N, C-alpha and C positions, 0 to 999 in steps of 0.2 A: 641713782639717787642724787639729786642736786644738792650741793653743799656750799654754794657761795656764788658771788657774782660772776666769777671767772672759771671756777673749777667744778667738775662733777665727779663723784666717785662711781666707778664702774666695776663690774665683775669680770674676771677672766678665768678660764678653766683651771689654771695652775694654782690659784690661791688656796690657802688653808685658812679655815675659820676655827677659832678656839672658844671654849665655853665662857671665857672672861670677856668676850666681845672683840678680841683682837682679830683683825683681818690682815693676812700676811701674804704678799705685800698689799698695801693700799695702792690702788691704781687711779690716777687722776687724769681726766681728759678735759678739753674745753667744753663749756656749756654750749647748748644749742645756739645761743645767741652770740657766741664768741668763737665760732669755728674759723673765722678769718683773722684771728689775732695776729698782729705783727710781733716780731721778736721784742721790740721795745715795750709793747703792751704786755707781753708775757712777763717781762722783767718787772714792770710796774705792778702787775697782779701779784707777783711773788712778794714784793715789798709790802703791799697793802694787806696781804693775807698771811704774813709771816707768823704772827702769834698762833693762828689756827693751824698752819702747816707744822709748826713746831710741836703743837699738842698731838697732832696726828702721828708725827715721827716718834715722839716719846712713847705713845701708847702702842704703836704697831711695829716700830722698828725700821720699816722701809717704806719709802714713797716712790712709786714709778710714775713719772710724768710722761704721758704718751699722747702723741698727736699735736704737739706744740711746735711752733716754727723755729726749731734749732737745727741748723744744717751744717755749721762749720765749727771748727775749734774755737775761733774767735767769738762766735755767738755763745758757745758753751761757757767760755771764760766770762762773758757778760752775765750769764745766768748765775755763775758762781759768785760773782761780785754782788749781784742783786740780793742774794741770800744774806750777805753781810757777815759771814763767819770769818774770823782771822785765818790766814794760811798757816798750816802746820808744816814746819821744816822737816825735811827727810834725812836729817843728819843721823847716821847710824843705820839707815834703811838698807836692806839687803838685796832688793830686786833691782835689776838694771832698768833705768827709766831715762827718757830724754824729754827735755822741755820742748813743748810745741809752741805755745804762746801764753804769755802771762802766767797764770797759776795752773795751766793745763799741761799735763805730761802724758806720755805713753803709759798705759796701765802696767804692763810687765812685758819685757822683751824676750822672755823665755820662748823658745819655738812654739808656735801656736798649736801644734799637734800634741803637745805635752799637757797633761792635767796638772793644775795647781790645786793642792788640797785646801780644805776649809781652814780658815785662820781669822783671827782678829788682827787687823793691820797694826804692825809694829808692837805686838804683845811682848816682845823681848827687850823693850826699853821702858823706862818709867814714865816718859812723856810721849804718849801716842795720840794719834788723831781721834777726836770724838765723832767726827763725821767724815764720810767719804762720798764723793760724787763720781758716777760713771756716765759717759756719754757715748752712744752708738753712732759714730759718724758713717760707718759702712757696715751694714748688717751681714752676718755670716750666711753663707749659702746653706750650711748645715753644721750643727755642733757649735762650739765656741760660746755657750751660754755662761752666765755668771750665777751659779747656784747660791742661795742664801738660806740661812737657818737661824732660828731663835736660840740664843746661847743658853738662856735659863732652862729651856726644854732639854737641851743636851745634858746640862748639869744634873737636872732632876732624874733623868733616865740613867745616867752613869752612876749616880749615887745609889739608886735602887739596885742596879746590877752589880756594882763593884764598890760597896761602902768602905771597905778597908783601904783600897787603893785611893779613892777620892779623899778619905781622911788624911792619908799621907800627903797628897797633893796640897790640901789645905794647910797642913802643918809645915811642910818643907818647901813648897813651891817647886819650880823647875829651872834647870840651868840649860841654856842653849849653847851649843859649841859648833863652830864652823871653822874650816881652814880656808882662808881666802888669800889670793895673790895680790900683787900691787896693781894689776890691770883687770878691767872688767871682763867677765866671762858670760856673755849673754845666753849661752846654751844652758846655763844653770839657773834654776829659780832663785838661788841665793848667790848669784854670780857677780854682785857688785864688789869690785876690788876695794881694798882698804883706803886707797888714796881718794877714790870717789866717795866712799861711804863717809869719810871724815873730812873731806874737802881740804886735803893737804898732802904735800909730798914728804913732809917731815914726820918721822916716826914718833918723835917726842910729842909733837903737837897732836898727832893721832891718838897717842896714849892718854893725853890730858882730856881730849874731847870724848874719848870712849869712857873714861872714868866718870865723867859727868852723867853718863847714861847708865851707870852701874855695870859697865863692861870692862873686862881686863884683856889686854893684848899681850900675847907671848909670841916672840919673833922666831921664825924658822927661815933664816936667810932673808929674802925680800917678802916672804909670805907671812901672814899673821894668823895665829890661832886665836879666834875671837870667842871669849868666854863671857856670856851675858847672863847675869843673875847671881844667885837665885832670884827669880822673879815670881810674883804671885801667879799661880795657875788657876785659881778661883778668885773672882773678885765680887764684891757686893756693890750692885748698882743702886745708888741712893734714891734715884727718881722712881724706879719701879719696885724698890725694896725686895730685890731678888738677887740670888747668887747666880753668877754666870760662869760658863766654861771658857775662861779667858786665857787661852793658850794656843800654841801652834803644834801640839804634840803629834798630830797625824801627819805632819810634814817630815820632820827629820828622823822619825823612827822607821825601822825597816818593815818590809811587808810588800808582797807582790802587787797589791792594789793601791799602794800609797807611793807618792813621790819620795825618793830619797836620793840625795846628792852625795857623791863621794866627799868624805870629810865633813859631813853635817850630821849631827845627832843631838839628842837631848837626854837628860837624866834628871832624876829627882834632885832637889836642892841639897839633900844629904848624901848624894853620890850614888844612891841606889839606882838600879836599872829600871826603866819604864816597863810596866807589866804588858807583855805582848798580847795576852788574851784580852786585857782591858782595851788595848788599842784596836784590836779586831772588832770588838763590840762597839767601840766608839765610832769607827768608820761605818759600821752598819747603821747605827743610830743617826749619824749625820746624813746618810743616804736616804733613810726612811723619812726623816723629818724635814729634809731640805726641800726647797721649792726651786724649780728650774723654769724660768720664763724665757722663751726664745726672744732674742733681741729684734727690735724693729728700728729701722733708720730713724734717727731723731729722738730716740728714747733717752731720758735723763733719769738715772736712779740715784736717790739720796738715801744713804745707809747710816743708821746709828751704830757706829763702831763699838760702842760700849755694850750693846745688847745683841748684836747680830754678827755671825761669822759669814764669810763669803769665800768662794772658790772660783775655779775656771775649768770648764769642760774642754776636752780636746776639740780643736777645729777639724771637722770632717770634710768640709767643702768651702774653700776660700771664695771671696775675700772676707776679711773681718778687720775692722778698726774701731776699737773701744778705747777712749781716752779717760783720764782720771784726774781728780783734784782732791787734795787732802786738807781738812780743816780742823782747827783747834776746837 
């Protein structure tokens, strides 16, 4: 279906369609007359079609740009700049990441054979990115996909299955607790040391910067017990007028099918333990409702972090290089 001078909307087998007209994700390719677009022309197309692209993103949650001339981290950075969104700082972020160029970073340096559970980016701080961009510089041989799921769908299904637990979440929120050292531990999905997370070697400065994020630091030698929250676990998205499952609960809670790092856990904001049965059902819902699109070299994925959770599947066959950029 042609949708503009530069972009056409196409179907892929992995998409989900909903009764309200949402297509998840929207996949855009060059129109037949624009198959030889240059990178600069792609950037110009983004600028000229930005209002339409934003309406697509707001309605559908994710846009996958496929078949456009983006081959390097530098070109991806130019695409990020073309969109015009301010950069979101990663102060207080927990994943180990390295700057590649400009606003482009490695997505997560946790070993690629490890699964990263569904989450909203930086749900444990009050100021989180509103949008995420991923770029596939090198496509995986097998595995290594970035699953996505509509957050309001998860909320609605969890409320139907566990109304009392969801009511507690809405009332009390959730507190995230990790134990982190002063140095980065890339083998952990929450392995950013406190010095990197708060961009300082000074414990007092780290405490002050953490406090601005609603986070408390308790010192254990050179390590820090990082207590974030209570933070809202359910949020109301004003644009869509829907409640979202805005939390990272399936990460730090225990369970054989979920990632859990030593020293990382979550509890309700009133100190109650998280309901294990509810979390088992939540993982099942995430898997049933999630969409897994295999990466292709050059893919750029734009995600509305306010309405969509994302994850990472284990890499089964290298190589894989997916880069990221966070936007306000």
